[in-house]
C-alpha positions as CSV (number, residue, x, y, z in Angstrom):
1,X,-6.3,10.5,3.8
2,X,-5.4,14.1,3.2
3,X,-4.5,16.4,6.1
4,X,-7.2,18.1,8.0
5,X,-6.5,21.4,6.3
6,X,-6.6,19.9,2.8
7,X,-10.0,18.3,3.3
8,X,-12.8,20.4,2.0
9,X,-16.4,20.4,3.2
10,X,-18.6,19.3,0.3
11,X,-15.8,17.0,-1.1
12,X,-17.5,13.9,-2.4
13,X,-15.8,10.6,-3.2
14,X,-17.2,7.6,-5.1
15,X,-15.7,4.6,-3.4
16,X,-16.9,2.0,-6.0
17,X,-19.7,-0.5,-6.6
18,X,-20.4,-4.0,-5.4
19,X,-22.7,-6.6,-6.7
20,X,-24.5,-8.8,-4.1
21,X,-24.9,-12.3,-5.5
22,X,-27.0,-15.0,-3.7
23,X,-23.8,-17.0,-3.0
24,X,-22.1,-14.0,-1.3
25,X,-25.2,-13.1,0.7
26,X,-25.5,-16.7,2.0
27,X,-21.7,-17.0,2.7
28,X,-21.7,-13.8,4.7
29,X,-24.8,-14.8,6.6
30,X,-23.5,-18.2,7.5
31,X,-20.4,-16.7,9.0
32,X,-21.8,-13.5,10.7
33,X,-25.6,-13.2,10.6
34,X,-27.4,-16.5,10.3
35,X,-31.0,-15.4,10.0
36,X,-33.3,-17.3,7.8
37,X,-34.0,-14.5,5.4
38,X,-30.2,-14.2,4.7
39,X,-29.6,-18.0,4.4
40,X,-31.8,-19.2,1.6
41,X,-34.4,-18.1,-1.0
42,X,-36.8,-20.7,0.4
43,X,-36.6,-19.6,4.0
44,X,-36.6,-16.0,2.9
45,X,-40.0,-16.3,1.2
46,X,-41.6,-16.4,4.7
47,X,-39.3,-13.6,6.1
48,X,-39.9,-9.9,6.3
49,X,-38.7,-9.2,2.8
50,X,-40.2,-12.1,0.9
51,X,-37.0,-13.0,-0.7
52,X,-33.2,-13.4,0.0
53,X,-31.8,-10.2,1.4
54,X,-28.2,-9.3,2.4
55,X,-27.5,-8.7,6.0
56,X,-27.2,-5.1,6.9
57,X,-23.8,-5.9,8.3
58,X,-22.8,-7.2,4.9
59,X,-23.6,-3.8,3.3
60,X,-21.6,-2.2,6.1
61,X,-18.7,-4.5,5.7
62,X,-18.6,-3.7,1.9
63,X,-18.5,0.0,2.7
64,X,-15.3,-0.6,4.7
65,X,-13.8,-2.9,2.1
66,X,-14.3,-0.3,-0.6
67,X,-13.0,2.5,1.7
68,X,-9.8,0.6,2.4
69,X,-9.4,-0.2,-1.3
70,X,-9.8,3.5,-2.2
71,X,-7.3,4.5,0.5
72,X,-4.7,2.0,-0.8
73,X,-5.2,3.2,-4.4
74,X,-4.9,6.9,-3.4
75,X,-1.8,6.2,-1.3
76,X,-0.1,4.3,-4.3
77,X,-0.8,7.4,-6.5
78,X,1.1,9.6,-4.1
79,X,0.1,13.2,-3.9
80,X,-1.4,14.5,-0.7
81,X,-3.0,11.3,0.3
82,X,-1.4,9.5,3.2
83,X,-3.3,6.8,5.1
84,X,-1.3,7.6,8.3
85,X,-3.2,10.9,8.5
86,X,-6.3,9.0,9.5
87,X,-6.6,8.5,13.2
88,X,-9.2,6.7,15.4
89,X,-12.9,7.1,14.9
90,X,-14.9,8.3,17.9
91,X,-17.9,6.5,16.4
92,X,-20.8,7.0,14.0
93,X,-24.4,8.0,14.2
94,X,-27.6,7.9,12.2
95,X,-27.0,4.4,10.8
96,X,-29.9,3.4,8.6
97,X,-30.6,0.5,6.4
98,X,-33.2,2.3,4.3
99,X,-34.1,-0.4,1.8
100,X,-33.3,-4.1,1.7
101,X,-30.5,-5.3,-0.5
102,X,-31.5,-8.3,-2.6
103,X,-29.5,-10.9,-4.5
104,X,-28.7,-9.3,-7.8
105,X,-28.6,-5.7,-6.5
106,X,-25.5,-3.6,-7.1
107,X,-24.7,-0.8,-4.6
108,X,-22.6,2.2,-5.3
109,X,-20.9,3.6,-2.2
110,X,-20.0,7.3,-1.7
111,X,-18.7,9.5,1.1
112,X,-19.1,13.2,1.4
113,X,-17.4,15.6,3.9
114,X,-20.2,17.4,5.7
115,X,-18.3,19.1,8.5
116,X,-14.8,19.7,10.1
117,X,-14.0,20.7,13.7
118,X,-10.8,21.5,15.4
119,X,-10.0,19.4,18.5
120,X,-9.7,21.5,21.6
121,X,-8.1,18.7,23.6
122,X,-5.8,17.3,20.8
123,X,-4.6,20.3,18.7
124,X,-2.5,18.0,16.4
125,X,-5.8,16.4,15.2
126,X,-9.0,17.6,13.7
127,X,-12.4,15.9,13.5
128,X,-13.8,15.2,10.0
129,X,-17.5,14.2,9.7
130,X,-18.7,12.3,6.6
131,X,-22.1,11.2,5.2
132,X,-21.6,7.8,3.8
133,X,-24.2,6.3,1.5
134,X,-24.9,3.3,-0.7
135,X,-27.4,3.6,-3.6
136,X,-29.0,0.7,-5.6
137,X,-28.6,0.4,-9.3
138,X,-31.8,2.4,-9.8
139,X,-30.5,5.3,-7.6
140,X,-32.5,4.4,-4.6
141,X,-30.8,5.0,-1.2
142,X,-30.2,1.7,0.6
143,X,-27.8,2.4,3.4
144,X,-26.5,5.5,5.1
145,X,-24.6,6.6,8.2
146,X,-22.6,9.6,9.5
147,X,-19.0,8.7,10.3
148,X,-16.4,10.6,12.2
149,X,-12.7,10.3,12.1
150,X,-9.8,12.2,13.6
151,X,-7.4,13.5,11.0
152,X,-3.8,14.7,11.4
153,X,-3.3,18.4,11.1
154,X,-0.5,20.0,9.1
155,X,0.5,21.8,12.3
156,X,-1.3,22.1,15.5
157,X,-3.8,25.0,15.9
158,X,-1.6,26.6,18.6
159,X,1.3,26.7,16.1
160,X,3.5,24.3,17.8
């Protein structure tokens, strides 16, 4: 992660794409979200989507997987990206699974900086707010949320 000052509102990053196979959908569901419409094509036919669909938490987990892979790659390249600049997240909001993700879908994940705020209580940190999205292969939005993360400042706002 860059420092708070180096991050620009409007900056957009493509994190990568992920193909959801039937096998992966079932494997994830068996471990973390064992609902019928995630576990088999047969059971899913009578479910809300009419066919095998990935767990929403699977789509969320892939976002984090791709974010971590992106961060590692950027850190290895050097430059102004340092994973230690990222601090804790105070949470997220507006989480939406807009469209079901079916076996055979490929999602492309992106993140865009939509706001930055200085921290009044922690001057060594700033808050960065990001819109995170995943689009299907046809461009249709499937998943979105607004994430927040504290990011280290080059120097505190009070100059110390």
